[in-house]
A tleap script that builds the chain and sets N, CA, C and O, in Angstrom:
source leaprc.protein.ff14SB
mol = sequence {
  NMET PRO ASP LYS GLY ARG VAL ILE SER GLN
  THR TYR TYR GLU LYS GLN SER LYS LEU PHE
  LYS LEU TYR ARG GLU LEU PHE GLN ARG ASP
  GLU LEU ASN ILE GLU ASP THR ILE LYS ALA
  LEU ARG ASN ILE GLY PHE SER LYS THR ILE
  ALA ALA SER ARG ILE ASN GLU TRP LYS ALA
  GLN LEU ASN GLN ASP GLU LEU LYS PRO GLU
  THR VAL LYS GLU LYS LYS HIE ARG GLN LYS
  GLN MET ALA SER LEU GLU LYS TYR MET PHE
  ARG MET ARG LEU GLY LYS LYS LYS TYR ASP
  GLU TYR CMET
}
set mol.1.N position { 149.141 132.070 -131.813 }
set mol.1.CA position { 148.133 132.712 -130.892 }
set mol.1.C position { 148.177 134.254 -131.025 }
set mol.1.O position { 149.135 135.000 -130.821 }
set mol.2.N position { 146.991 134.539 -131.392 }
set mol.2.CA position { 146.645 136.018 -131.563 }
set mol.2.C position { 146.998 136.831 -130.131 }
set mol.2.O position { 146.932 136.459 -128.959 }
set mol.3.N position { 147.422 138.166 -130.775 }
set mol.3.CA position { 147.776 138.910 -129.534 }
set mol.3.C position { 146.301 139.544 -128.877 }
set mol.3.O position { 145.488 139.898 -129.732 }
set mol.4.N position { 145.953 139.689 -127.648 }
set mol.4.CA position { 144.694 140.099 -127.323 }
set mol.4.C position { 144.948 141.342 -126.864 }
set mol.4.O position { 143.986 141.979 -126.435 }
set mol.5.N position { 146.372 141.996 -126.850 }
set mol.5.CA position { 146.073 143.375 -126.497 }
set mol.5.C position { 147.004 143.512 -124.960 }
set mol.5.O position { 147.518 144.551 -124.544 }
set mol.6.N position { 147.032 142.479 -124.449 }
set mol.6.CA position { 147.432 142.624 -122.904 }
set mol.6.C position { 148.484 142.619 -122.797 }
set mol.6.O position { 149.030 141.534 -122.993 }
set mol.7.N position { 149.285 143.713 -122.461 }
set mol.7.CA position { 150.930 143.920 -122.227 }
set mol.7.C position { 151.181 143.840 -120.630 }
set mol.7.O position { 150.608 144.463 -119.737 }
set mol.8.N position { 152.024 143.058 -120.563 }
set mol.8.CA position { 152.629 143.050 -119.128 }
set mol.8.C position { 153.902 143.287 -118.803 }
set mol.8.O position { 154.705 142.914 -119.658 }
set mol.9.N position { 154.347 143.782 -117.855 }
set mol.9.CA position { 155.901 144.296 -117.672 }
set mol.9.C position { 156.957 142.947 -117.448 }
set mol.9.O position { 156.534 141.820 -117.190 }
set mol.10.N position { 158.093 143.218 -117.567 }
set mol.10.CA position { 158.897 141.810 -117.456 }
set mol.10.C position { 159.115 141.479 -116.044 }
set mol.10.O position { 159.432 140.346 -115.683 }
set mol.11.N position { 158.924 142.601 -115.137 }
set mol.11.CA position { 158.728 142.134 -113.729 }
set mol.11.C position { 157.587 141.409 -113.475 }
set mol.11.O position { 157.694 140.443 -112.720 }
set mol.12.N position { 156.622 141.654 -113.905 }
set mol.12.CA position { 155.336 141.011 -113.566 }
set mol.12.C position { 155.433 139.480 -114.132 }
set mol.12.O position { 155.154 138.493 -113.452 }
set mol.13.N position { 155.789 139.454 -115.224 }
set mol.13.CA position { 156.118 138.349 -115.882 }
set mol.13.C position { 156.946 137.192 -115.124 }
set mol.13.O position { 156.583 136.016 -115.088 }
set mol.14.N position { 158.263 137.769 -114.448 }
set mol.14.CA position { 159.326 136.957 -114.026 }
set mol.14.C position { 158.596 136.528 -112.654 }
set mol.14.O position { 158.818 135.379 -112.272 }
set mol.15.N position { 157.705 137.380 -111.839 }
set mol.15.CA position { 157.072 136.957 -110.727 }
set mol.15.C position { 156.170 135.875 -110.929 }
set mol.15.O position { 156.273 134.816 -110.311 }
set mol.16.N position { 155.212 136.130 -111.850 }
set mol.16.CA position { 154.346 135.228 -112.459 }
set mol.16.C position { 154.666 133.787 -112.731 }
set mol.16.O position { 153.969 132.805 -112.475 }
set mol.17.N position { 155.927 133.845 -113.336 }
set mol.17.CA position { 156.454 132.684 -113.486 }
set mol.17.C position { 157.115 131.823 -112.503 }
set mol.17.O position { 157.073 130.593 -112.530 }
set mol.18.N position { 157.809 132.628 -111.522 }
set mol.18.CA position { 158.254 132.129 -110.202 }
set mol.18.C position { 157.136 131.676 -109.504 }
set mol.18.O position { 157.231 130.516 -109.105 }
set mol.19.N position { 156.008 132.323 -109.222 }
set mol.19.CA position { 154.870 132.016 -108.427 }
set mol.19.C position { 154.451 130.659 -109.121 }
set mol.19.O position { 153.906 129.757 -108.484 }
set mol.20.N position { 154.758 130.567 -110.542 }
set mol.20.CA position { 154.028 129.267 -111.108 }
set mol.20.C position { 155.150 128.127 -111.003 }
set mol.20.O position { 154.832 126.946 -111.140 }
set mol.21.N position { 156.196 128.436 -110.806 }
set mol.21.CA position { 157.059 127.293 -110.496 }
set mol.21.C position { 156.965 126.805 -108.892 }
set mol.21.O position { 157.302 125.689 -108.497 }
set mol.22.N position { 156.460 127.831 -108.097 }
set mol.22.CA position { 156.492 127.489 -106.636 }
set mol.22.C position { 155.230 126.581 -106.507 }
set mol.22.O position { 155.265 125.533 -105.861 }
set mol.23.N position { 154.160 127.010 -107.123 }
set mol.23.CA position { 152.901 126.032 -106.994 }
set mol.23.C position { 153.149 124.571 -107.659 }
set mol.23.O position { 152.625 123.544 -107.228 }
set mol.24.N position { 153.935 124.625 -108.657 }
set mol.24.CA position { 154.258 123.452 -109.280 }
set mol.24.C position { 155.036 122.286 -108.441 }
set mol.24.O position { 154.785 121.084 -108.530 }
set mol.25.N position { 156.175 122.965 -107.489 }
set mol.25.CA position { 156.693 122.630 -106.718 }
set mol.25.C position { 156.012 122.166 -105.431 }
set mol.25.O position { 156.204 121.029 -104.999 }
set mol.26.N position { 155.169 123.099 -104.783 }
set mol.26.CA position { 154.000 122.411 -103.963 }
set mol.26.C position { 153.319 121.325 -104.216 }
set mol.26.O position { 153.373 120.294 -103.546 }
set mol.27.N position { 152.595 121.524 -105.275 }
set mol.27.CA position { 151.801 120.234 -105.797 }
set mol.27.C position { 152.745 119.132 -105.952 }
set mol.27.O position { 152.245 118.101 -105.501 }
set mol.28.N position { 153.999 118.945 -106.449 }
set mol.28.CA position { 154.758 117.912 -106.399 }
set mol.28.C position { 155.085 117.207 -105.117 }
set mol.28.O position { 155.250 115.996 -104.974 }
set mol.29.N position { 155.160 118.245 -104.112 }
set mol.29.CA position { 155.608 117.578 -102.614 }
set mol.29.C position { 154.255 117.014 -101.794 }
set mol.29.O position { 154.260 116.632 -100.623 }
set mol.30.N position { 153.049 117.058 -102.728 }
set mol.30.CA position { 151.733 116.871 -102.231 }
set mol.30.C position { 151.241 117.978 -101.075 }
set mol.30.O position { 150.468 117.626 -100.184 }
set mol.31.N position { 151.754 119.347 -101.165 }
set mol.31.CA position { 151.355 120.096 -100.039 }
set mol.31.C position { 150.037 121.023 -100.478 }
set mol.31.O position { 149.413 121.857 -99.822 }
set mol.32.N position { 149.857 120.541 -101.862 }
set mol.32.CA position { 148.414 121.500 -102.394 }
set mol.32.C position { 147.709 120.229 -103.109 }
set mol.32.O position { 148.346 119.470 -103.840 }
set mol.33.N position { 146.571 120.102 -102.875 }
set mol.33.CA position { 145.730 119.385 -103.663 }
set mol.33.C position { 145.362 119.987 -104.926 }
set mol.33.O position { 145.740 121.121 -105.220 }
set mol.34.N position { 144.715 119.348 -105.609 }
set mol.34.CA position { 144.617 119.497 -107.174 }
set mol.34.C position { 143.471 120.878 -107.039 }
set mol.34.O position { 143.611 121.903 -107.708 }
set mol.35.N position { 142.522 120.695 -106.202 }
set mol.35.CA position { 141.607 121.853 -106.198 }
set mol.35.C position { 142.216 123.211 -106.070 }
set mol.35.O position { 142.123 124.178 -106.826 }
set mol.36.N position { 142.800 123.078 -105.049 }
set mol.36.CA position { 143.739 124.129 -104.623 }
set mol.36.C position { 144.743 124.897 -105.105 }
set mol.36.O position { 145.106 126.058 -104.912 }
set mol.37.N position { 145.272 123.608 -106.062 }
set mol.37.CA position { 146.097 124.101 -107.130 }
set mol.37.C position { 145.407 125.182 -108.158 }
set mol.37.O position { 145.644 126.367 -108.391 }
set mol.38.N position { 144.509 124.304 -108.633 }
set mol.38.CA position { 143.416 125.043 -109.725 }
set mol.38.C position { 143.131 126.456 -109.502 }
set mol.38.O position { 143.161 127.305 -110.392 }
set mol.39.N position { 142.791 126.721 -108.009 }
set mol.39.CA position { 142.204 127.780 -107.517 }
set mol.39.C position { 143.631 128.760 -107.750 }
set mol.39.O position { 143.533 129.721 -108.513 }
set mol.40.N position { 144.903 128.486 -107.087 }
set mol.40.CA position { 146.081 129.235 -107.131 }
set mol.40.C position { 146.270 129.398 -108.256 }
set mol.40.O position { 146.622 130.568 -108.402 }
set mol.41.N position { 146.236 128.766 -109.395 }
set mol.41.CA position { 146.347 128.922 -110.924 }
set mol.41.C position { 145.625 130.075 -111.485 }
set mol.41.O position { 146.068 131.022 -112.136 }
set mol.42.N position { 144.419 129.810 -111.103 }
set mol.42.CA position { 143.408 130.710 -111.315 }
set mol.42.C position { 143.822 132.276 -110.940 }
set mol.42.O position { 143.853 133.155 -111.801 }
set mol.43.N position { 144.138 132.508 -109.528 }
set mol.43.CA position { 144.456 133.685 -109.144 }
set mol.43.C position { 145.571 134.317 -109.989 }
set mol.43.O position { 145.632 135.544 -110.068 }
set mol.44.N position { 146.491 133.503 -110.650 }
set mol.44.CA position { 147.545 134.285 -111.039 }
set mol.44.C position { 147.310 134.357 -112.914 }
set mol.44.O position { 148.207 134.741 -113.664 }
set mol.45.N position { 146.266 134.013 -113.279 }
set mol.45.CA position { 145.785 134.655 -114.425 }
set mol.45.C position { 145.500 133.365 -115.353 }
set mol.45.O position { 145.250 133.545 -116.545 }
set mol.46.N position { 145.534 132.143 -114.840 }
set mol.46.CA position { 144.996 131.162 -115.922 }
set mol.46.C position { 143.703 130.889 -115.906 }
set mol.46.O position { 143.082 131.087 -114.862 }
set mol.47.N position { 143.060 130.395 -117.024 }
set mol.47.CA position { 141.559 130.017 -116.975 }
set mol.47.C position { 141.443 128.608 -116.488 }
set mol.47.O position { 142.482 127.953 -116.569 }
set mol.48.N position { 140.258 127.932 -115.937 }
set mol.48.CA position { 140.047 126.788 -115.355 }
set mol.48.C position { 140.554 125.614 -116.351 }
set mol.48.O position { 141.257 124.658 -116.023 }
set mol.49.N position { 140.191 125.815 -117.264 }
set mol.49.CA position { 140.662 124.412 -118.205 }
set mol.49.C position { 141.986 124.473 -118.491 }
set mol.49.O position { 142.526 123.379 -118.659 }
set mol.50.N position { 142.809 125.650 -118.617 }
set mol.50.CA position { 144.234 125.412 -118.881 }
set mol.50.C position { 144.878 125.332 -117.476 }
set mol.50.O position { 146.086 125.115 -117.572 }
set mol.51.N position { 144.469 125.435 -116.284 }
set mol.51.CA position { 144.992 125.472 -115.052 }
set mol.51.C position { 144.795 123.786 -115.033 }
set mol.51.O position { 145.761 123.088 -114.725 }
set mol.52.N position { 143.726 123.283 -115.316 }
set mol.52.CA position { 143.429 122.004 -115.201 }
set mol.52.C position { 144.414 121.064 -116.034 }
set mol.52.O position { 144.906 120.029 -115.583 }
set mol.53.N position { 144.624 121.558 -117.279 }
set mol.53.CA position { 145.207 120.829 -118.169 }
set mol.53.C position { 146.935 120.938 -117.746 }
set mol.53.O position { 147.696 120.048 -118.126 }
set mol.54.N position { 147.373 121.956 -117.041 }
set mol.54.CA position { 148.538 122.150 -116.487 }
set mol.54.C position { 148.861 120.958 -115.370 }
set mol.54.O position { 149.925 120.346 -115.284 }
set mol.55.N position { 147.827 120.801 -114.636 }
set mol.55.CA position { 147.999 120.084 -113.273 }
set mol.55.C position { 148.252 118.493 -114.010 }
set mol.55.O position { 149.069 117.652 -113.632 }
set mol.56.N position { 147.290 118.380 -115.163 }
set mol.56.CA position { 147.573 117.021 -115.509 }
set mol.56.C position { 148.899 116.570 -116.024 }
set mol.56.O position { 149.447 115.470 -115.960 }
set mol.57.N position { 149.342 117.909 -116.649 }
set mol.57.CA position { 150.871 117.650 -117.312 }
set mol.57.C position { 151.963 117.353 -116.066 }
set mol.57.O position { 152.892 116.546 -116.097 }
set mol.58.N position { 151.602 118.185 -115.034 }
set mol.58.CA position { 152.340 117.767 -113.828 }
set mol.58.C position { 152.341 116.190 -113.242 }
set mol.58.O position { 153.225 115.412 -112.883 }
set mol.59.N position { 151.181 116.149 -113.316 }
set mol.59.CA position { 151.143 114.659 -112.545 }
set mol.59.C position { 151.582 113.613 -113.534 }
set mol.59.O position { 152.064 112.551 -113.141 }
set mol.60.N position { 151.433 113.879 -114.745 }
set mol.60.CA position { 152.178 112.840 -116.111 }
set mol.60.C position { 153.604 112.959 -115.674 }
set mol.60.O position { 154.155 111.861 -115.600 }
set mol.61.N position { 154.417 114.065 -115.340 }
set mol.61.CA position { 155.667 114.082 -115.129 }
set mol.61.C position { 155.967 114.146 -113.981 }
set mol.61.O position { 157.020 114.701 -113.669 }
set mol.62.N position { 155.199 113.644 -113.105 }
set mol.62.CA position { 155.541 113.672 -111.413 }
set mol.62.C position { 156.642 112.499 -111.129 }
set mol.62.O position { 156.536 111.308 -111.424 }
set mol.63.N position { 157.478 113.008 -110.627 }
set mol.63.CA position { 158.606 111.980 -110.065 }
set mol.63.C position { 159.200 112.460 -108.837 }
set mol.63.O position { 159.962 113.425 -108.788 }
set mol.64.N position { 158.861 111.816 -107.919 }
set mol.64.CA position { 159.061 111.858 -106.280 }
set mol.64.C position { 160.522 111.693 -106.094 }
set mol.64.O position { 160.930 112.336 -105.127 }
set mol.65.N position { 161.458 111.005 -106.750 }
set mol.65.CA position { 162.557 110.816 -106.525 }
set mol.65.C position { 163.619 112.024 -106.611 }
set mol.65.O position { 164.481 112.170 -105.745 }
set mol.66.N position { 163.485 112.919 -107.773 }
set mol.66.CA position { 164.007 113.693 -107.911 }
set mol.66.C position { 164.021 115.023 -107.054 }
set mol.66.O position { 164.848 115.935 -107.056 }
set mol.67.N position { 162.930 114.873 -106.366 }
set mol.67.CA position { 162.698 116.248 -105.398 }
set mol.67.C position { 163.512 115.759 -104.083 }
set mol.67.O position { 163.287 114.733 -103.441 }
set mol.68.N position { 164.413 116.639 -103.858 }
set mol.68.CA position { 165.469 116.420 -102.770 }
set mol.68.C position { 164.689 116.738 -101.384 }
set mol.68.O position { 163.719 117.495 -101.378 }
set mol.69.N position { 165.184 116.097 -100.189 }
set mol.69.CA position { 164.417 116.496 -98.883 }
set mol.69.C position { 164.737 118.080 -98.531 }
set mol.69.O position { 165.856 118.560 -98.715 }
set mol.70.N position { 163.656 118.811 -98.019 }
set mol.70.CA position { 164.055 120.157 -97.629 }
set mol.70.C position { 164.032 120.300 -96.309 }
set mol.70.O position { 163.346 119.554 -95.609 }
set mol.71.N position { 164.791 121.291 -95.800 }
set mol.71.CA position { 164.768 121.667 -94.579 }
set mol.71.C position { 163.958 122.784 -94.111 }
set mol.71.O position { 163.620 123.594 -94.975 }
set mol.72.N position { 163.497 123.029 -92.643 }
set mol.72.CA position { 162.443 123.746 -92.269 }
set mol.72.C position { 162.986 125.106 -92.743 }
set mol.72.O position { 162.122 125.911 -93.089 }
set mol.73.N position { 164.154 125.465 -92.811 }
set mol.73.CA position { 164.547 126.791 -93.318 }
set mol.73.C position { 164.355 127.178 -94.775 }
set mol.73.O position { 164.445 128.342 -95.164 }
set mol.74.N position { 164.088 126.151 -95.553 }
set mol.74.CA position { 163.882 126.160 -96.608 }
set mol.74.C position { 162.280 126.205 -97.104 }
set mol.74.O position { 161.940 126.802 -98.126 }
set mol.75.N position { 161.541 125.639 -96.413 }
set mol.75.CA position { 160.340 125.587 -96.335 }
set mol.75.C position { 159.708 126.963 -96.019 }
set mol.75.O position { 158.771 127.369 -96.706 }
set mol.76.N position { 160.246 127.748 -94.905 }
set mol.76.CA position { 159.682 128.649 -94.418 }
set mol.76.C position { 160.091 129.912 -95.467 }
set mol.76.O position { 159.294 130.798 -95.775 }
set mol.77.N position { 161.466 129.827 -95.954 }
set mol.77.CA position { 161.902 130.755 -97.096 }
set mol.77.C position { 160.508 130.906 -98.279 }
set mol.77.O position { 159.784 131.866 -98.547 }
set mol.78.N position { 160.555 129.290 -98.871 }
set mol.78.CA position { 159.508 129.418 -99.956 }
set mol.78.C position { 158.227 129.790 -99.748 }
set mol.78.O position { 157.662 130.312 -100.709 }
set mol.79.N position { 157.430 129.617 -98.427 }
set mol.79.CA position { 156.379 130.220 -98.109 }
set mol.79.C position { 156.689 131.694 -97.776 }
set mol.79.O position { 155.715 132.330 -98.181 }
set mol.80.N position { 157.419 132.377 -97.331 }
set mol.80.CA position { 157.606 133.967 -97.248 }
set mol.80.C position { 157.464 134.502 -98.621 }
set mol.80.O position { 156.746 135.468 -98.875 }
set mol.81.N position { 158.411 133.627 -99.818 }
set mol.81.CA position { 158.501 133.917 -100.927 }
set mol.81.C position { 156.845 133.920 -101.775 }
set mol.81.O position { 156.277 134.822 -102.390 }
set mol.82.N position { 156.570 132.975 -101.576 }
set mol.82.CA position { 155.244 132.444 -101.960 }
set mol.82.C position { 154.007 134.272 -101.758 }
set mol.82.O position { 153.497 135.121 -102.489 }
set mol.83.N position { 154.115 133.947 -100.337 }
set mol.83.CA position { 153.087 134.908 -99.823 }
set mol.83.C position { 153.397 136.490 -100.360 }
set mol.83.O position { 152.511 137.343 -100.422 }
set mol.84.N position { 154.956 136.750 -100.774 }
set mol.84.CA position { 155.098 137.981 -101.212 }
set mol.84.C position { 154.724 138.208 -102.631 }
set mol.84.O position { 154.193 139.205 -103.121 }
set mol.85.N position { 155.156 136.927 -103.293 }
set mol.85.CA position { 154.584 136.954 -104.685 }
set mol.85.C position { 153.039 137.189 -104.956 }
set mol.85.O position { 152.606 137.991 -105.783 }
set mol.86.N position { 152.306 136.411 -104.178 }
set mol.86.CA position { 151.053 136.502 -104.331 }
set mol.86.C position { 150.354 137.797 -103.782 }
set mol.86.O position { 149.207 138.180 -104.012 }
set mol.87.N position { 151.332 138.384 -102.991 }
set mol.87.CA position { 150.618 139.895 -102.537 }
set mol.87.C position { 150.811 141.020 -103.618 }
set mol.87.O position { 150.024 141.946 -103.818 }
set mol.88.N position { 152.001 140.783 -104.284 }
set mol.88.CA position { 152.400 141.598 -105.595 }
set mol.88.C position { 150.987 141.225 -106.779 }
set mol.88.O position { 150.172 141.981 -107.307 }
set mol.89.N position { 151.147 139.979 -106.850 }
set mol.89.CA position { 150.078 139.844 -107.873 }
set mol.89.C position { 148.683 140.204 -107.800 }
set mol.89.O position { 148.019 140.619 -108.750 }
set mol.90.N position { 148.192 139.987 -106.387 }
set mol.90.CA position { 146.762 140.478 -106.224 }
set mol.90.C position { 146.767 142.249 -106.208 }
set mol.90.O position { 145.761 142.891 -106.508 }
set mol.91.N position { 147.782 142.745 -105.897 }
set mol.91.CA position { 147.848 144.384 -106.224 }
set mol.91.C position { 148.066 144.471 -107.634 }
set mol.91.O position { 147.227 145.217 -108.139 }
set mol.92.N position { 148.807 144.031 -108.400 }
set mol.92.CA position { 148.682 144.511 -109.728 }
set mol.92.C position { 147.541 144.067 -110.348 }
set mol.92.O position { 147.092 144.767 -111.256 }
set mol.93.N position { 146.889 142.891 -110.001 }
set mol.93.CA position { 145.638 142.706 -110.945 }
set mol.93.C position { 144.151 143.552 -110.256 }
set mol.93.O position { 143.122 143.793 -110.888 }
set mol.94.N position { 144.378 143.830 -109.052 }
set mol.94.CA position { 143.322 144.769 -108.503 }
set mol.94.C position { 143.451 146.396 -108.650 }
set mol.94.O position { 142.522 147.199 -108.739 }
set mol.95.N position { 145.115 146.708 -108.651 }
set mol.95.CA position { 145.204 148.079 -108.566 }
set mol.95.C position { 145.715 148.656 -107.398 }
set mol.95.O position { 145.238 148.064 -106.430 }
set mol.96.N position { 146.379 149.436 -107.109 }
set mol.96.CA position { 146.486 149.957 -105.634 }
set mol.96.C position { 145.397 150.348 -105.019 }
set mol.96.O position { 145.070 149.771 -103.981 }
set mol.97.N position { 144.662 151.348 -105.508 }
set mol.97.CA position { 143.581 151.664 -104.621 }
set mol.97.C position { 142.584 150.722 -104.362 }
set mol.97.O position { 142.134 150.827 -103.221 }
set mol.98.N position { 142.058 149.783 -105.081 }
set mol.98.CA position { 141.387 148.800 -104.925 }
set mol.98.C position { 141.924 147.783 -103.735 }
set mol.98.O position { 141.252 147.394 -102.780 }
set mol.99.N position { 143.473 147.408 -104.063 }
set mol.99.CA position { 144.012 146.572 -103.108 }
set mol.99.C position { 144.178 147.213 -101.634 }
set mol.99.O position { 144.259 146.557 -100.596 }
set mol.100.N position { 144.214 148.577 -101.738 }
set mol.100.CA position { 144.150 148.968 -100.394 }
set mol.100.C position { 142.894 149.084 -99.735 }
set mol.100.O position { 142.921 148.844 -98.528 }
set mol.101.N position { 142.083 149.316 -100.108 }
set mol.101.CA position { 140.392 149.203 -99.900 }
set mol.101.C position { 140.409 147.854 -99.355 }
set mol.101.O position { 140.147 147.659 -98.168 }
set mol.102.N position { 140.681 146.983 -100.096 }
set mol.102.CA position { 140.382 145.307 -99.763 }
set mol.102.C position { 141.197 144.938 -98.581 }
set mol.102.O position { 140.623 144.164 -97.814 }
set mol.103.N position { 142.381 145.298 -98.251 }
set mol.103.CA position { 143.321 145.330 -97.089 }
set mol.103.C position { 142.919 145.904 -96.232 }
set mol.103.O position { 143.581 146.018 -95.200 }
savepdb mol mol.pdb
quit
């Protein structure tokens, strides 16, 4: 794939991949429907077609048996972590000045 000149930092990449994994887990647990998952993936930088293809891959690999039951504490921790990562992603995409104006 040709390089389009977009350079991201290692921290940004790690947080983006962690958020991607959280969205996948939410989708597998049926906490996000297909439309919301596509919107979430678009917010972290995927195009609509790539997001749809990722979701189709997840549906093909879906195995409810491998998901362990989670406690309320784990669920709250995941929600806090996801909110923090989303905030970081929006701040990086908009820039600090625009993000402050938006908030």
